[in-house]
C-alpha positions, 0 to 999 in steps of 0.5 A: 051894602051893609057896612056893619063889620062881619065876624066869621066864627070858624068852628069844627062842628056846630052841635050840642056842647058848652063851647057852642052854646056860649058862642050862640048866646054871644051872637044872639045877645050882641047888639045887631048894629055893632056886628054881623055874624056868620058861622063856618063849620069845618065839617057840618052842623046839627040842624036841631042845635042851629035852632038856638040861633034866635038872631036873624041873618046869621048864615051857617056854612058847612065845608064838609072837611075830610079827616087829615090835612084836607087842602081842599078845605083851605081852598074852600074857606079862602073862596068863602072868606073872599065872598063874605069879606069879614072884618074878623075871623074868630077860630075856636080851639086847636081844630080850627087854629091852622086857618089863620094864614088862609084868612090873611091871604083872603084879606081878613084884617082881624084874626082871633083864636080862642082856647076853650079847652084841650082834647082828651088825648092831650089833656095837659097840652104836652103834644109836641106836634100840636104845640108846634102848630100853635106856636107857628100860628101865633104870628098870624093872629092878633089875639089868642085868648083863653077862657080860664086863667090856667089856660091863659098862663099855659098859652103864654108860658108854653106856646109863647103868646106875647102879653099884647096878644093875650086875654082871659075871657071868662064864660058867662051864664044866664042866671035868669034861665038857670035858676033854682027851683022855688019852694013848692015848684014841681019838677017837669016830668019830661025833665026827670024820669025818676019822680020825687023822693030820689037823690039825683046826681047829674051831669050835662056835657057831650059824651066824649073822652075828655069828659070821662063819664066812665069814671062818674059811672064807676063812682056812682056804683061805688057810692051805692056800695058805700051807702046801702041804706040809700041805694033805693033813693040814689039816681044818676043822670048823664045828659048829652050826646056824643061818640061814646054814648052807646059805649057808656050805655053798654057800661051802665048795662054791664054794671046792672044800673040801667034802671037807675041811670038816665042817659037821654042823649042831647036835650034842649031843656037843660035848665029844667033838667038841672032843677031836677038834680040834687047834686052836680058832678063833673069828671072831666080830665081837661077843661077850660072854664066849665060852662055846665058847672056854672049853669049848675051853680046858677041853679044852686046845685053843689058841684063836685068836680075834678081838679083840672084846667079851669074847674078849680077857678070856678068851684070854691073847694069846701064852699060851693063844692068839692074838688077831687083828682081826675080819673079817681072813682073812689075820691069822686064817690067819697065827695058825693057821699058827703052831700047825700048824707048832708042835704043841709050842706048841699043846700048851703054850698048850692046857695054859695055857688049861685051867689058866686055866679051872680058876682063873677060870671054874668052873661052881660059881662061875658058879652061885653068882654068879647065885644070889647076885644072885637072893638079894640082890634077893629079900631086898631086894624080897620080904617073906614072912610070916617076913620077907625071903626067906632067902639060899640061898648058903652 
């Protein structure tokens, strides 16, 4: 029998997305002799994305939850947890928060929930029903962490998470994979259909309401109007899949921008694609710590982002990028215009952004922080024949 503690990661769906990508990175990078891992999807998973799991022995279970309360899912999870006997249940966001009592009933000693952002229908976290659920679940969790300082403050002030259960765990970025294009390096053709000589504004993220890509498309249309001499050079790339992809394509077509806007859907070569961008844009109406913005900064791209959630913690306004109000196409277009007209400023802010990532958002620091959370909770709550579970953090 393997005595290495097992962590069950409970997520709504395993698919292309920032939260999911960083979860997989942590699983891949955490020392195998410290923890084992399993992923439980409340609904289902994308086999193509699941291939990003390079660590062996990580099973993926899908519970095929139906919309609504779905008490059958609670029962299925209880039976699965009883069979797996994990040391830790790590649930992600509101969509999985309600299952802590199930884990407690199944005998899981450590229970953790992570707040990685909010939904588009409640970007400011004011939904009374949702917040009541969050408050009711706090006693069942040993830790309710957030991935941005703004979200941690909200957890404490609004939800009432006590300080002893609260942590802030920032995202981390692989700065070797996400690197700038070196002088003379050609952009891989499959990663950029526009060819050389264009000014490419790009973004990467799941095409869903909370990302508000419609505002970015409107801003791009306004930018072309503001800069008629640059119209032939301007291009927009929106990389990602999601429920609103077809609607976004229809909007692009209605604006007669299909020839200058690239919407390829989900891609596995994001690092190569970013090296073909000149400017990165983020139009979200709610965010935790935005992993896609950090990846762009690691690639030495200037970033224009909305002033919501954890984005202002990542982007230093006027130094690594610009911050604009959410849902404001005119303000977004004006900020993008500054970089189009001044490539020197774009390069300066891009270089400062990469330095900021290297200093504050390393992948190693992120993995160590999560490992320290697991270690401290397991040492406190789990006893073995030899005593407490030993720490794996050096």
